[in-house]
N, C-alpha and C positions, 0 to 999 in steps of 0.2 A: 538428394538435397537440391532444391531449386535455387536459381539465381536470386529470387526474391528473398529467400532466407538469408543469403549471404549479404544482401544489401539493405536489410531491415534497418531503418534509420533512427529508431527511437533510442534515446540515451536517457540516463537518469543519474541522480545523486541520492544515495540513501544516507540520511543523517541520523546519528544516534545522539540523543540528548540525555546526558548523565546528570541527575539531579539529586539534591539532598533536602529532605523535609526540614523546614524551620519550625513550623507548628504542626499539629496533627493535620494530615492531609487525607481527606475522604475522596478516594478516586472514583467511588461509585460502582465498583464491581464491573459488570458487563456494560455499564454506562461510562466507563473511564474514557474511551475514545471520544464519545460524544461530548463529555465534559471538557476534555482537553481541546478539542476542536472549537467548541463554542467560546472558551476563554481566549484562545489564540486569535480568532477572527474579531472578537470584541476589542482586543487590544489593537490589532491592526487597523480596525475601522476608526477608532478614536484617534489614533496617533498619525494616521496617514491620509485618510480620505477627507477632502475639503467639504464634501457633501454628506458627512456622516449623520447629520440630523435628519436626513431623508431616507425613506426606504429605497432599496435597490431599484425598484421600478420607477420611483419618483426621480431618482438621479438620472435615469436614462431620458426621461421627459425634459428635465431641466437642461441637460447637456448630453446629446446623443453621442458625442465623442469622448465623454468622460471615461468610459470603461477602457478606452485604449491608452489613456494617460495616467490613470490611477491604479497603482499596484493592487490594492485590496479589492477594488471593483473588478479588475481583470480576473483575479482569482475567484471572485464570487459569481461573475456574470458572463464571462467570456463563453461564447457559443459559436464555434466555426460553422455549425449547421443549426440554424435557429430551431428551437424546440427540442433539441437533443442536448441535454446537459451532461457535459463531461468535464471533470475537474482535473487539473494537471498535477495533482499531488495525492498521496495516500498516507494514512496514519495508522501506525501500529501502537496500541496502548501497552502499558506494562502488563505482561502476560502472567508472570509468576509472583506478583506482589500481592500483599494483603489489601483488602478494601480500605482499611484504615492504617495509615502509616504514621508511626510516632515521630516526634522530633528527632532528627539525626539519621533517620532511615534513608538509605539510598534507593533510587529507582531510576529506570530508564524507559524512554519511549522513542519511537522512530517516526520520521517524516521523510517520505521519498518524493523527490521533485522530478518531473518528467519533461524532457524537451525544453521548450521555451520557458517553462516555469522556473528553471534553474537560475534565470537572471534575477529572481527575487529571493535568492538564498539568504542574503543578509537581512532582509525584512523578517524572515522566519526566525532567524537566530535572535535578533533583537526583540522580537515579539515574545518569544518563549522566556527570555530573561525578564521582561517586564511583567508577563503574566504570573511568573513566580513571585514577583514582588507584590502584586495585587492580590493574588490568591486564586484558587481553582476549586470547583466542586462545592458540595454542601459545607457551609461554614467558612468558605474561602480560605482553605488551607494554603499557607505560603511555603514556597520552596526556593532553593538557590540553584541556579544553573551552574554546574561545576565545569562541564566541558561539552564540546560538540565534536563528534568524530564522523567522518565520511567512511563508510565501510566499502572496501573495494575487493573484487575477486582477483585471485592470482597474484596479489601483491599486498604490501603492508597498508594498513589503514592510514588515512590522512587526518591529521588533527586540524580541525577548522577553527576551534576556539579553545584555548587553554584556560585552566582555572586561574582567576585573578588577572586575566589578560583582557585587553580591549581591542585587539586586532583580529579581525575575521579573515581567515585565509581559505578561500574556496579551493577545492581540489583542482589540480592542473588538468586532469582528464576525467570525464564522466564515465560511468559504466556503459559499455556498448554491447551490441549483439555478438561481436567478435570475441569479447571477453568471456561471455557466457558459453559460446561455442567452444572456446579453448578449455573452459572449465569442464565441460562435458567430455571433451577428448581426453583430458588428464584423468578424470575421476572414474571413467567407465571403460572397461576392456571390451571393445566392440567385437573382438574375435571370439568372445565367449559364446558357446553354443547353447548355454542353459537358459531356462526361463527364470527371470528375476522378478521378485516381488517387492514392491515399495508400499510402505504404510504411510498414508496421508493423514495428518492430524489437522482437524479443523479447529483452530484455536480460538477464534471469535465467530459470532454467528455468520453462517453462510446463507446468503439470500440469492437464490437463483430463480428467475422467472421462466417457466416452461409452459408454452401454450397459454400465456396471459395469466398464469396462476403461480403462486409461490410453491416451489418444490419442497415438500416436507418429509421426503424419504431420502435415503442415501443415494446420491447421484451416481449413475454409471460413469465410467471414465470419459466416454465420448461426450456426454452431457457437460461434465465439468470442464473438459478441455475446450469444447466449442465455445463456452462462455468466456473462458480465459483468452482464447485467440481473438474473439470478437472485441474484448476489452483492449487488448494490446493493439489491434489494428485501429481502433477508435482513438487511442492515445496518440498513435503515430500520425493519424490523419489530422487530429486537432492541434497537436503540439510539436510535430516533427516534419513540417513541410507538406502536409496533404498527401502523404503516402497512401496508396491503395494496393493491397495484395492482389495478385492475379488469381483467376479462377483455378488455374492449374495448381498453384501453391496451396490454396485452401483445400482443394479436393485431395491432394496428396497427403496433407497432414490429417485430414479427417479419416482417410483410409487407414493411416497408421494408428490413430486413436481408437478406431473400431476394433483393432487387433488386441487391445488391452482388455483383459477380463477382470471383473470385480470378484474378490473372494470374501473372506470374513469382513464383517463391518459392524460397527456399533455407533449409531448416531441417535441423537434425540433433539427435539425441537424445544427452543427456549423463547419465551415471550419477553421482549425488552422494548421499553418505550423511551423515546428521546424528546426532550423539550425543544421547541422551535420558536425563537423570537420572531423570525420572519413571518411564520404562519400564525403565531399566537396560540398554538395548541401543541399537544404531543403528537409525535409521529412514531411509527413502529419501525424498529430496526431488528426485529426478531429473526431467528434463523436456526440452522443446524449446528450442533456441536458434536464432537466425537472423532471417530477415525474410520478409515476404510482401507483394505488391502487391494492393490491392483497389480496384475501380473501380465508379463509379455516377454517375448524374446529380447535378448540384449540389443540386437541391432535396431529394434523398434524404439527401445528406450533411448538409444544413442541419438536418434533424430529428434525425439520429443524433449529431451532434457533441457536444451537451451530455453525453450518456451516455458518449461516448468520452473526453471530458475527465474525467468522473468515473472512468473506468477507469484513466486515468493516475494518479489519486490513490489509488484503492482497490486497484489491481492486479486480477488475475483468476486463477481456478483455486485449487488447493490450496496450503497452506503459505506464504501471503503474510506471515504474522508472522515467518517465517524468511527473508524476502527473495525468495521466488519470485513469478512472475507479473508482473514489471515489464515494461511495454512503453511505447513512445512511437511516435508516428506523424507523418509529415511529408508535405506536398504535394509531389509529385515535381517539378513545374515551378518550384518556388521554391527557390533555393539557400539563401537566408537568410530564415527565416520565423518568424512569431509562433507557429506551431504547436509550436515546440520549448519554449515556456515550460511550466512544470510538469513538464518531462521532462529531467532532468539526465543 
């Protein structure tokens, strides 16, 4: 383990929004994440931005400093490296809910805030409550926000907002790399000599770009992990103080990932289109769904696990703000396992 791994600066807060349908809510199936994200930003835009009547590009021309002072524009436009768009949050749509929810049905979704984005936690909570009042998806189905909870590893969850309460209580401490390192130490016996197999479930479309083309076959582990590590490093660079991992650390983790072998797998490609008000046309959020088994010695997994736990929080690939790239992994020999925490 390198010093870089011990000092990885990224932090996050993962918020679970527990809701109850008031009218019939059409989540939109694989478009649920895109629908939720669109409704969320529309509410934020109208309620927060003084230049909401203008396009994001027009806002920058009117007031170049606007993006630094307006929360919604910071979320939409912030680019630490011009031309490289990275957003400081990720969204997990309801994964096991029906497309159409009748009145009274409960459902949950997640928004994870990374680094500096956590300062806007209250805006997200208030916006979700308001979007429930206005409605979401086809038919503008309305829902009630019943509670908001921050899920934390190795300790009890933190209630951010209680039902029928108006006080938002941000968690005292965000999730850190140390927390996820400790989780790996607790959950995995590193002295085990055996080869362990984890099954990775790709719960929402997985969009990986390899050699400038969308990967439409089951990814090797090193391909999946390389994209994940790149995403985490970019989040840390953009939202956690400009952190840059050393070459030695990247090389070490890549060698470990190359030791992981893919076994059985079953994935398929799904075509999904998302509407874009900014572009005025549909955009594609298609990707792979299914599962794949990956095997390696226990000591290899022990070093990789904190980064994979990060992956369950940060998601992987493109369009994570629209709900893509959600995965979870479980140890195959365990029917009921702590591996499933953080992975609804």
